[in-house]
Every structure is written in C-alpha cells, then in structure tokens.
C-alpha positions as CSV (number, residue, x, y, z in Angstrom):
1,X,-24.4,16.6,22.5
2,X,-20.7,17.1,23.1
3,X,-18.0,15.9,25.4
4,X,-15.7,18.3,27.4
5,X,-13.2,19.8,25.0
6,X,-9.5,19.0,25.2
7,X,-6.7,21.5,24.7
8,X,-4.2,20.0,22.2
9,X,-1.8,23.0,21.9
10,X,-1.2,25.3,24.9
11,X,-0.7,29.0,24.4
12,X,2.9,30.1,23.8
13,X,2.6,33.0,26.3
14,X,0.4,34.3,29.1
15,X,-1.9,37.3,28.5
16,X,0.2,39.2,31.1
17,X,3.9,38.7,31.6
18,X,5.7,38.3,34.9
19,X,7.5,41.6,34.2
20,X,4.0,43.3,33.9
21,X,2.9,41.7,37.2
22,X,6.1,42.9,39.0
23,X,5.7,46.4,37.5
24,X,2.1,46.5,38.7
25,X,3.1,45.5,42.2
26,X,6.2,47.7,42.1
27,X,8.5,44.8,42.8
28,X,12.1,45.0,41.4
29,X,13.8,42.1,43.1
30,X,13.7,38.5,41.7
31,X,13.4,36.6,45.0
32,X,9.6,36.5,44.7
33,X,9.4,35.5,41.0
34,X,8.4,31.9,41.7
35,X,5.6,33.0,44.0
36,X,4.4,35.7,41.5
37,X,4.6,33.1,38.6
38,X,2.2,30.9,40.6
39,X,-0.2,33.8,41.2
40,X,-0.1,34.7,37.5
41,X,-0.9,31.0,36.6
42,X,-3.8,31.0,39.1
43,X,-5.2,34.3,37.8
44,X,-5.0,33.2,34.2
45,X,-6.5,29.7,34.8
46,X,-9.4,31.3,36.6
47,X,-10.4,33.0,33.3
48,X,-8.9,31.1,30.4
49,X,-10.1,28.0,28.5
50,X,-12.8,25.5,29.2
51,X,-12.4,25.6,33.0
52,X,-12.2,29.3,33.1
53,X,-15.2,31.4,34.1
54,X,-15.1,33.3,30.8
55,X,-15.6,30.4,28.4
56,X,-13.0,32.0,26.3
57,X,-9.5,31.4,25.2
58,X,-7.3,34.4,25.8
59,X,-4.0,33.8,23.9
60,X,-4.1,31.6,20.7
61,X,-4.4,27.9,21.5
62,X,-5.8,24.8,19.9
63,X,-8.7,22.6,21.1
64,X,-10.6,19.5,20.1
65,X,-14.4,19.4,20.5
66,X,-15.9,16.0,20.4
67,X,-19.5,15.1,19.7
68,X,-21.6,11.9,20.1
69,X,-23.3,12.3,16.7
70,X,-23.8,14.5,13.7
71,X,-25.9,17.6,14.6
72,X,-29.6,17.7,13.7
73,X,-29.3,21.3,12.5
74,X,-26.0,21.1,10.6
75,X,-24.2,23.1,13.3
76,X,-21.4,21.7,15.5
77,X,-21.3,24.2,18.3
78,X,-17.8,25.1,19.5
79,X,-17.5,25.4,23.3
80,X,-14.9,28.2,23.3
81,X,-14.7,31.7,21.9
82,X,-13.3,33.6,20.1
83,X,-12.7,30.9,17.5
84,X,-10.1,31.9,14.9
85,X,-10.1,28.9,12.5
86,X,-11.0,25.3,12.0
87,X,-8.0,23.0,11.6
88,X,-10.0,19.8,10.8
89,X,-13.4,18.1,11.1
90,X,-13.0,14.3,11.5
91,X,-15.3,11.4,12.2
92,X,-15.2,7.7,12.8
93,X,-17.1,5.9,10.1
94,X,-19.3,2.8,10.5
95,X,-16.3,0.6,9.9
96,X,-14.4,2.3,12.8
97,X,-12.0,4.1,10.5
98,X,-11.1,7.8,11.0
99,X,-12.2,10.0,8.1
100,X,-11.6,13.7,7.4
101,X,-14.4,16.0,6.1
102,X,-13.2,18.1,3.2
103,X,-12.9,21.8,4.0
104,X,-15.3,22.6,1.2
105,X,-18.0,20.8,3.2
106,X,-18.0,23.2,6.1
107,X,-17.5,26.8,7.2
108,X,-17.0,28.5,10.5
109,X,-19.6,31.0,11.7
110,X,-20.6,32.9,14.8
111,X,-24.1,33.7,16.1
112,X,-25.5,35.0,19.4
113,X,-24.7,31.6,21.0
114,X,-21.1,31.6,19.9
115,X,-18.9,30.0,17.2
116,X,-19.9,26.9,15.3
117,X,-19.0,24.8,12.3
118,X,-21.8,24.8,9.7
119,X,-21.9,21.7,7.6
120,X,-22.8,22.3,4.0
121,X,-26.4,21.5,3.2
122,X,-25.2,19.4,0.3
123,X,-22.9,17.3,2.5
124,X,-24.4,13.9,3.0
125,X,-23.8,12.9,6.6
126,X,-22.0,9.5,6.6
127,X,-22.9,6.7,9.0
128,X,-21.0,6.8,12.2
129,X,-19.4,4.1,14.4
130,X,-21.8,3.4,17.3
131,X,-19.3,2.1,19.9
132,X,-17.5,5.4,20.5
133,X,-18.5,8.6,22.3
134,X,-16.2,11.0,20.5
135,X,-17.3,9.9,17.0
136,X,-17.2,13.5,15.5
137,X,-14.2,15.7,16.3
138,X,-13.5,19.3,15.5
139,X,-9.9,20.6,16.0
140,X,-10.0,24.4,16.2
141,X,-7.8,27.4,17.0
142,X,-9.2,29.9,19.5
143,X,-8.1,33.0,21.3
144,X,-7.7,36.7,20.7
145,X,-4.3,36.2,19.1
146,X,-1.0,37.2,20.8
147,X,-1.0,38.6,24.4
148,X,-1.1,42.1,23.0
149,X,-4.5,41.4,21.4
150,X,-6.2,40.4,24.7
151,X,-8.7,43.0,25.8
152,X,-7.1,45.5,28.3
153,X,-10.0,44.9,30.8
154,X,-9.1,41.2,31.0
155,X,-5.4,42.0,31.3
156,X,-6.1,44.5,34.1
157,X,-8.3,41.9,35.9
158,X,-5.4,39.4,35.8
159,X,-3.1,42.1,37.4
160,X,-5.8,42.8,40.0
161,X,-6.1,39.1,40.8
162,X,-2.3,38.8,41.2
163,X,-2.3,41.8,43.5
164,X,-5.2,40.4,45.5
165,X,-3.2,37.1,46.0
166,X,-0.2,39.1,47.1
167,X,-2.1,41.4,49.4
168,X,-2.1,40.7,53.1
169,X,-5.1,42.8,54.2
170,X,-8.4,41.1,53.6
171,X,-10.4,44.3,52.9
172,X,-8.0,45.3,50.2
173,X,-8.1,41.8,48.7
174,X,-11.9,42.0,48.6
175,X,-11.9,45.4,46.9
176,X,-9.4,44.1,44.3
177,X,-11.4,41.0,43.5
178,X,-14.6,43.1,43.3
179,X,-12.8,45.3,40.7
180,X,-11.6,42.1,39.0
181,X,-15.1,40.8,38.8
182,X,-16.5,44.0,37.4
183,X,-13.8,44.1,34.7
184,X,-14.5,40.5,33.5
185,X,-18.3,40.5,33.8
186,X,-18.9,41.8,30.2
187,X,-16.8,38.8,28.9
188,X,-18.4,36.0,30.9
189,X,-19.9,32.9,29.3
190,X,-23.7,33.2,29.0
191,X,-26.1,30.6,27.8
192,X,-23.6,28.0,26.7
C-alpha cells in the first residue's frame, strides 16, 4: 500500500507556453497575460501530475512515492507515468535510521499497469521501522521530457481548455471541452 505521492521538483516549463495560448486565441496585446496565465495553469493542472485526470506527468518533474511496507511481489508500483528514471530507493530500518538501497538491487520496468521498481530477487528485504507510514520511499523522475516532447493531442487539449475558459458563449465552451475530452481520453489513467 502507498501514500499519495509528493512532487519534490516542479517542471521547469509548462507543456504549452503563454505565447502559444495567445497565438491560438489570436491575441497580440499583453493586457490579458495575467488572465491567460491563470487559464493556462488551470488547464495544465487539470491534466498533469497526481491530481490530474491523466495520472501522468507532462513535462519532466521529480516525485516521491512512499509505501507502508516492502511489497509482497518485489514490485513497488509508481503512481505516475511515464517514469523516466529512479533517483533513489530509501527505507527506514528497524532502528529508525534512513538507509539507501544500492542501485544494483533494483531496476525500473513497465507493464500493463504502469511503471514500477522491481527489487532484485537476491535482495534480502531488511526489517523496517514500524512507527512510520512512509517507511519505504522511491524518488523518481517522470514526464515526457521537455515541452516539445509532450504529445500534440495533450498540447492541443490544453489550448482548447484555455480557449473554453476565455470563451463567453456557453455552447462554444461546451464544444471546446468536448473536443478537449476526446483528445485526452486515450491518455487517461485506467486501473491504477
């Protein structure tokens, strides 16, 4: 069992820039930049990270997944995709001291349920401290990479969401959000 993950390093950029939002909306002036920035933040947060509907990280960011115990099947399931790398696997030993698992004792893999850390079958699981919920911790990097690597369907959906927030007519807003939903549907979190 796992606790909710925590983002430890935020993305350096958004999947879509303010300039791209303004070009999409055909806005040249700067007087609405603050408003459009807030729309962009809302559109991205609806999709990105743990609270996003996709269960994915869009632009590279670092997260910590915490677990109550060692897994019974040698797999520490990561809550976000796409996982790029594992920064560390740490645990709190029976004496309440933090320990780091050597990189040779685990690998990262992906199956139909998503990314996970596979502990080596030769790794003897140490005893854990029992008075702590986050006794096993995995720090991992997730995301498609830079903004340019985010799938175009997701980037277009973000632009449509910004446009829907900017739009004054409700029927146009509804059509834009329907298009948004259709674009992100193939990327949505399933079965996690």
